[in-house]
C-alpha positions as CSV (number, residue, x, y, z in Angstrom):
1,M,0.0,0.0,0.0
2,R,1.3,3.5,-1.0
3,I,0.4,6.0,1.7
4,L,0.5,9.8,1.2
5,L,1.2,11.5,4.6
6,T,0.6,15.2,5.1
7,N,-0.5,17.6,7.9
8,D,-1.1,21.3,8.7
9,D,1.5,21.7,11.4
10,G,4.3,21.7,8.9
11,V,6.8,19.2,7.6
12,Y,9.0,19.3,10.7
13,A,6.1,18.7,13.2
14,P,6.6,15.8,15.7
15,G,3.1,14.5,15.0
16,L,4.0,13.9,11.3
17,A,7.2,12.1,12.2
18,A,5.6,9.9,14.7
19,L,2.7,8.9,12.4
20,G,5.1,8.3,9.5
21,Q,7.1,5.9,11.5
22,Q,4.0,3.9,12.4
23,L,2.4,4.0,9.0
24,R,5.4,2.2,7.6
25,H,4.1,-0.9,9.2
26,L,1.2,-0.7,6.7
27,G,3.1,0.3,3.5
28,E,5.3,2.7,1.7
29,V,5.0,6.3,3.2
30,I,5.4,9.3,1.0
31,V,5.5,12.7,2.8
32,V,4.3,15.8,1.1
33,A,3.6,18.5,3.8
34,P,3.5,22.3,4.1
35,A,6.9,24.0,4.6
36,T,5.4,26.0,7.5
37,E,2.5,25.7,9.9
38,Q,-0.9,26.1,8.3
39,S,-3.3,25.6,11.2
40,G,-6.8,26.8,10.7
41,V,-6.5,27.5,7.0
42,G,-9.4,25.3,6.2
43,H,-9.6,24.2,2.5
44,S,-7.7,27.1,1.1
45,I,-6.0,26.5,-2.3
46,T,-3.1,28.5,-3.8
47,Y,-3.9,30.1,-7.2
48,L,-1.9,33.4,-7.4
49,T,1.6,32.2,-6.4
50,P,3.6,29.2,-7.6
51,L,3.8,25.9,-5.6
52,V,7.4,24.9,-5.2
53,P,8.0,21.4,-3.8
54,K,11.4,21.3,-2.0
55,S,13.1,18.0,-1.3
56,I,14.0,17.6,2.3
57,H,16.9,15.2,3.0
58,R,17.8,13.2,6.1
59,E,20.9,11.1,6.5
60,G,21.8,11.9,2.9
61,R,18.5,10.6,1.5
62,H,15.2,12.2,0.3
63,W,12.8,12.2,3.2
64,A,9.9,14.5,2.3
65,W,8.6,17.1,0.0
66,A,8.0,20.5,1.6
67,V,5.5,22.7,-0.2
68,E,5.0,26.5,0.3
69,G,1.2,26.1,0.4
70,S,-1.8,24.7,2.3
71,P,-2.5,21.1,3.3
72,A,-5.0,20.8,0.5
73,D,-2.4,22.2,-1.9
74,C,0.0,19.4,-0.8
75,V,-2.5,16.6,-1.4
76,K,-3.8,18.1,-4.7
77,L,-0.2,18.6,-6.0
78,A,0.8,15.1,-4.9
79,L,-2.1,13.3,-6.4
80,S,-2.5,15.3,-9.7
81,E,1.2,15.8,-10.5
82,L,4.0,14.5,-8.3
83,F,2.7,10.9,-8.2
84,I,0.2,10.8,-11.0
85,D,2.0,7.8,-12.5
86,E,2.4,6.1,-9.1
87,P,-1.1,5.7,-7.6
88,I,-1.7,6.5,-4.0
89,D,-3.8,4.0,-2.0
90,L,-4.4,6.0,1.2
91,V,-4.1,9.6,2.3
92,V,-3.4,10.3,6.0
93,S,-3.3,13.8,7.5
94,G,-1.8,14.4,10.9
95,I,-1.1,13.9,13.7
96,N,-2.5,17.4,14.4
97,S,-1.6,19.1,17.7
98,G,-5.1,19.7,18.9
99,L,-8.4,18.0,18.4
100,N,-10.4,18.6,15.3
101,A,-13.9,17.6,16.5
102,G,-17.4,19.0,16.2
103,I,-17.7,22.1,13.9
104,N,-13.9,22.6,14.0
105,V,-13.7,20.2,11.1
106,L,-14.9,23.1,9.0
107,Y,-11.9,25.2,9.9
108,S,-9.3,22.5,10.1
109,G,-6.4,22.3,7.6
110,T,-5.8,18.8,8.8
111,V,-9.3,17.6,7.8
112,A,-9.2,19.7,4.6
113,A,-6.2,17.7,3.4
114,A,-8.1,14.5,4.0
115,I,-11.1,15.9,2.1
116,E,-8.9,16.7,-0.8
117,G,-7.7,13.1,-0.9
118,A,-11.3,11.9,-0.9
119,F,-12.1,14.3,-3.8
120,F,-9.7,12.2,-5.8
121,G,-11.4,9.0,-4.7
122,V,-8.6,7.9,-2.3
123,T,-9.5,6.6,1.1
124,S,-8.5,9.5,3.5
125,V,-8.1,9.8,7.2
126,A,-7.5,12.9,9.3
127,V,-5.8,12.2,12.7
128,S,-5.7,14.7,15.6
129,L,-4.4,14.5,19.2
130,E,-5.7,16.6,22.1
131,R,-3.3,19.5,22.7
132,D,-1.0,19.1,25.6
133,E,2.5,20.4,26.5
134,D,3.6,16.8,27.0
135,A,1.6,15.3,24.2
136,D,2.7,11.7,23.5
137,F,2.6,11.6,19.7
138,D,4.3,8.2,19.6
139,A,1.5,6.6,21.6
140,A,-1.1,8.4,19.5
141,A,0.6,7.2,16.3
142,V,0.3,3.6,17.5
143,T,-3.4,4.1,18.1
144,A,-3.8,5.7,14.7
145,R,-2.0,2.9,12.9
146,K,-4.1,0.3,14.6
147,V,-7.4,2.1,13.7
148,I,-6.4,2.9,10.2
149,G,-5.1,-0.7,9.6
150,Q,-8.5,-2.1,10.6
151,L,-10.4,0.6,8.8
152,V,-8.9,-0.2,5.4
153,E,-9.7,-3.9,5.7
154,H,-13.4,-3.0,5.0
155,E,-14.3,-2.6,1.4
156,E,-17.0,0.0,2.3
157,T,-14.3,2.5,3.3
158,A,-12.8,2.7,-0.2
159,G,-12.6,6.3,-1.3
160,G,-14.1,7.4,2.0
161,L,-13.3,10.2,4.4
162,F,-12.7,9.7,8.1
163,N,-11.9,11.8,11.1
164,L,-10.0,10.3,14.0
165,N,-9.5,12.1,17.3
166,I,-7.4,10.9,20.2
167,P,-7.8,12.4,23.7
168,T,-4.8,12.7,26.0
169,A,-6.2,10.0,28.2
170,A,-6.0,7.5,25.4
171,T,-2.3,7.8,25.1
172,S,-1.6,6.4,28.6
173,S,-4.2,3.6,28.8
174,T,-6.3,1.3,26.6
175,N,-9.6,2.9,25.7
176,E,-12.6,2.4,23.4
177,V,-12.9,3.7,19.9
178,K,-16.3,5.2,19.6
179,I,-17.9,5.5,16.1
180,V,-19.9,8.7,16.5
181,P,-21.2,11.7,14.5
182,M,-19.6,15.1,14.7
183,G,-21.1,17.3,17.4
184,L,-22.9,20.4,16.2
185,A,-22.8,22.4,19.4
186,Q,-21.3,25.9,19.0
187,Y,-18.5,26.6,21.3
188,G,-16.7,30.0,21.5
189,R,-19.5,32.2,20.2
190,R,-18.3,35.3,22.2
191,Y,-15.6,37.9,21.9
192,E,-14.2,40.3,24.5
193,K,-13.9,43.8,23.3
194,R,-10.6,45.5,24.2
195,Q,-8.5,48.6,23.2
196,D,-4.9,48.7,22.2
197,P,-2.6,51.5,23.4
198,G,-3.6,53.7,20.5
199,G,-7.3,53.6,21.6
200,R,-8.4,51.3,18.7
201,D,-10.9,48.6,19.4
202,Y,-10.0,45.0,18.9
203,Y,-11.7,41.7,19.8
204,W,-10.3,38.6,21.5
205,A,-12.1,35.3,20.9
206,L,-13.3,33.6,24.1
207,W,-13.9,29.9,24.8
208,T,-17.6,29.6,25.8
209,E,-19.8,26.5,26.4
210,P,-23.0,26.0,24.4
211,D,-26.3,27.0,26.1
212,N,-27.7,23.5,25.9
213,A,-25.9,20.3,26.8
214,P,-24.6,18.4,23.7
215,E,-25.9,15.0,22.9
216,E,-24.1,12.1,24.5
217,M,-23.1,10.2,21.4
218,T,-21.1,12.8,19.6
219,D,-17.3,13.2,19.1
220,L,-17.1,16.1,21.5
221,I,-18.7,14.3,24.5
222,Q,-17.0,11.0,23.9
223,L,-13.6,12.8,23.8
224,R,-14.4,14.4,27.1
225,K,-14.9,11.0,28.5
226,G,-11.4,9.9,27.3
227,N,-12.6,7.8,24.4
228,T,-11.0,7.9,20.9
229,T,-13.6,8.9,18.3
230,L,-13.9,7.9,14.6
231,T,-16.3,9.7,12.4
232,P,-17.2,9.0,8.7
233,L,-17.6,12.3,6.9
234,H,-18.6,13.4,3.4
235,F,-18.0,16.6,1.5
236,N,-21.2,16.7,-0.5
237,L,-23.1,19.7,1.0
238,T,-26.2,19.3,-1.1
239,R,-29.5,19.0,0.9
240,H,-30.9,16.2,-1.2
241,E,-34.1,15.9,0.9
242,L,-34.9,19.5,-0.1
243,L,-33.6,19.4,-3.6
244,D,-36.6,17.5,-5.0
245,Q,-39.1,19.7,-3.3
246,M,-37.6,22.8,-4.6
247,Q,-38.2,21.7,-8.2
248,D,-41.9,22.5,-7.7
249,W,-41.3,26.0,-6.3
250,A,-41.2,27.6,-9.8
251,I,-38.5,30.1,-8.7
252,R,-37.7,32.5,-11.5
253,G,-35.0,35.1,-11.9
């Protein structure tokens, strides 16, 4: 199996190195990652500047391609140009420093890279670890390798998109892997208004809890309980249940 590995924390991130080492148990690992950190860039794509892949060497050998672009750029360039004649079987993005659960998947460069892989019909998995100063990326990588190894054994996952989140608690003890939907609760809806020394207003984002308690069986709640979560996603945003009804609305321009 040929595995394309990328991330949004940059080519030198410890999570990328740890995951690459473990994924080599599953197949050949090809690293194409952003040259610098790209956290929170979502699914941005570079159009107005060139994408230059630079070969990074370790111990005198090619180790990775570093791209001055977004995570989605890295996957798109790899699948459509760099390795077009050497098909990729699996795209893995991570390990991200910080969970990408709930609505955060919409902002995440880590998840966006996996989405780009799924665009190309390649099974793709985003992997994230709860942020911690002493984060154990090696342990998280072992969990990720085990989960991904089992995931790809099922034919139904071919070409699919999956989001794997690992809480800190799961790196020090055996825990369950919960197959759950993404939570839709809105966290952090408030800003604090402040002033800089020049008297200009600015706003600082605050972490706030949702007004109503989230449902139990979502990624957000299960991660709080210390369980690893795995969520199948899709990128088709069409509301098919409304599409047919709207045909009879006779809307005119």
